[in-house]
MARBA-289032 format. One record per residue: x negated, y, z of N, C-alpha, C in turn. Coordinates in steps of 0.2 Angstrom, whole numbers, plus 2048, in hexadecimal, padded with zeros to 3 digits. Each point is the difference from the previous one (the first is absolute). Layout:
N
XYZXYZXYZ;...
This chain:
131
F41BE9B998047FB8027FD7FA804;8058018078027FD8027FF7F7800;7F97FB8008017FA8017FF7FC805;8027F97FF8027FC8087FE7FA7FE;7FC7FB8027FC7F97FF8037FE807;8027FA7FF8027FB8037F97FD802;7FF7FA8057FD7FC8048007FD806;7FD7F77FE8028008078047F97FF;8037FC7F68077FD8027FF7F8802;7FE7FC7FC8017FC8028037F5802;7FC7FC8018067F98047FE802806;8077FF8047FF7FD8088057FD7FE;8007FC8098047FA801806806805;8057FF8018088008057FA801806;8048048047FC8018067F68047FF;7FC8007FC7FC8067FE800807801;7FC8027FF7FF8088007FD8017FC;8038067FB7FC8027FA7FC808800;7FF8037FF8018087FE7FD8047FB;8058047FE8018007FB7FB8087FE;7FD8037FE7FF8097FC8028027FB;8008098008028007FE7F8808800;7FE7FF7FB7FC8097FE8038067FD;8028028028068097FA7F58047FC;8058047FB7FB8017FD8048097FD;7FA8047FE8078077FF804801801;8048077FC8018048028087FF7FB;8088038028058007FC7FD8057FD;8018037F58008047FE808802804;8037FF80180A8037FE7FB80580A;8007FD8058058018077F7804801;7F97FD7FD7FA8028037FD7FC806;8047F88047FF7FF8077FE7FA7FC;7FB7FC8077FA7FF8008037F9807;7FE7FB8017FE7F8803801806807;7FF8038038028028088098027FF;8018027FA8058058028067FB7FC;7FF7FC7FF8077FB7FD8027FB80B;8067FE7FC8027FB8067FF7F87FC;7FB7FD8017FE7F77FB8057FA803;8057FF7F88007FC8037FF7F77FD;8037FB8027FB7FA7FB80A7FC801;7FF7FC7FA8077FD7FD7FE7F67FF;8067FF7FF7FC7F97FC8047FD7FC;7FE7FD7FA8078007FB7FC7F7800;8077F98028007FA7FD8027FF7F7;7FF7FC7FF8038007F98077FD802;8038077FA8077FE800802805805;8008058047FF804803803805801;8028058007FC8088037FB7FF807;7FC8067FB7FC801803804802809;7FB7FF8048058038047F8803808;8028058028018038087FC7FB806;7FA8037FE7FC7FA8067FD808809;7FF8047FC7FE8078077FB8077FD;8028008047FB8087FF7FC802804;7FD8048007FF8068037FF807802;8008058048028048007F78037FC;8008057FF7FB8047FE7FB804808;8007FE8047FA8008058007FB804;8037F87FE8017FD8018037FC808;8058098028007FD8058087F9800;8037FE7F78088008057FD7FB7F9;8057FC8028007FA7FA8097FE7FF;8017FC7FC8077FC7FF7FF7FA7FE;8057FD7FD7FC7F77FD808801800;7FF7FB7FC8067FB7F98057FB808;8057FE8017FF7FB8057FF7FA802;7FF7FC7F97FE7FD7FA7F87FE804;7FD8038047F6802802800804804;8048028038008038097FE7FD803;7F98048087FF7F98027FA7FB7FE;8008017FA7FB7F87FE7FB8077FA;8038027FB7FA806800800807800;7F88048017FB8078028028047FA;8008027FF8018077FD7F9803801;7F98047FE7FC8048047FE8067FB;7FB8047FF7FF8047FD7F8803801;7FA8027FF7FB8058037FC8037F9;8068058027FF8077FC7FA8027FC;7FA7FF8057F98017FC8007FC7FD;8027F98027FA7FB7F880A8027FA;8058028008047FF7FC8007F97FD;8017FE8088027F7800809800802;8047FA7FD8048008068007F5800;8038008067FE7FB8018097FA801;7FF7FB7FE8077FC8047FC7F8804;8008028078007FB8008077F7802;8007FF7FD8057F77FF7FE7FB805;8027FF8078017FE8038057F77FD;7FE7FC8058057FD7FF8047FE7FA;7FF7FF7FC8027FE7F88057FE7FF;8037FF7FC8077FB7FD7FE7FF7FB;8047FB7FD7FF7FE7FA8048057FC;8038028038088067FD7FC8067FC;7F98018047FB8078007FE8027F9;7FD7F97FD7FF8017FC8038057F7;7FA8027FD8028077FD7FB8007FC;8018067FE7FB8077FC802805805;7FA8028048008078047FD8047FE;8048078027FF8057FB801806805;7FA8058038018068018008077FB;8058038048038087FD7FD806802;8028047FF8008068048078057FD;80180280680480280280280A803;8008027FE801807800806801807;7FE8048058037FF806809804800;8038047FA8028057FE8057F87FD;7FF7FC7FF8067FA7FE7FE7FE804;8067FE8068017FD8058027F9801;8087FC7F87FE7FA8017FD7FD801;7FB7FB8067F97FD7FE8017F87FE;8057FE7FC8027FA7FE8007FF7F8;8018088018038027F57FB7FE7FE;7FC7FC7FB7FD8017FB8008067FD;8048007FC7FF8087FD7FC804805;7FE8028087FE8058027FB7FF801;7FD7FA7FB7FA7FF8027FD8037F8;7F98058027FF8017F77FA7FF800;7FD7F98007F87FF7FC8007FB802;8017FA7FE7FF7F68047F78007FD;8007FB8067FB7FB7F98017F97FE;7FB7FE7FB8027FA7FC8017FB806;8007FF8078027F98037FA7FB7FF;8017FC8097FB7FB8028077FC801;7FC7FA7FC8027F6803802802806;8067FD8067FE7FA8058067F87FD;7FC7FC8008027FD8038007FA807;8078017FF7FC7FA8058057FA801;7FB7FC8038057F67FE8007FE807;8067FC8018027FA8087FC7FE800;
């Protein structure tokens, strides 16, 4: 089964930078897809809020898409040799605080922002941003 583990969360001040990592292992039992076959996404959730799309990266890493609230500040990258995906967060704002999740999406599911299209999720890593 596919297993995702996020890391790198913590406390930051507004204006700081933070990089989150996610390592992916295993094979999906139904599709037989593994890390290199998946589009990778990042979501975040603040207390009382719905889980929000942050961004995603294509299988080859040559295309990224971002939610409007993070465009120009956040960058997603991946290392297919290491089964890793990263979220570089610059110029953090207080409203960026929350639990950040990485998730995998088969390419056949085209709506990049729909949580239901992501079939495996990590447990999340918490980011706190102070003013």
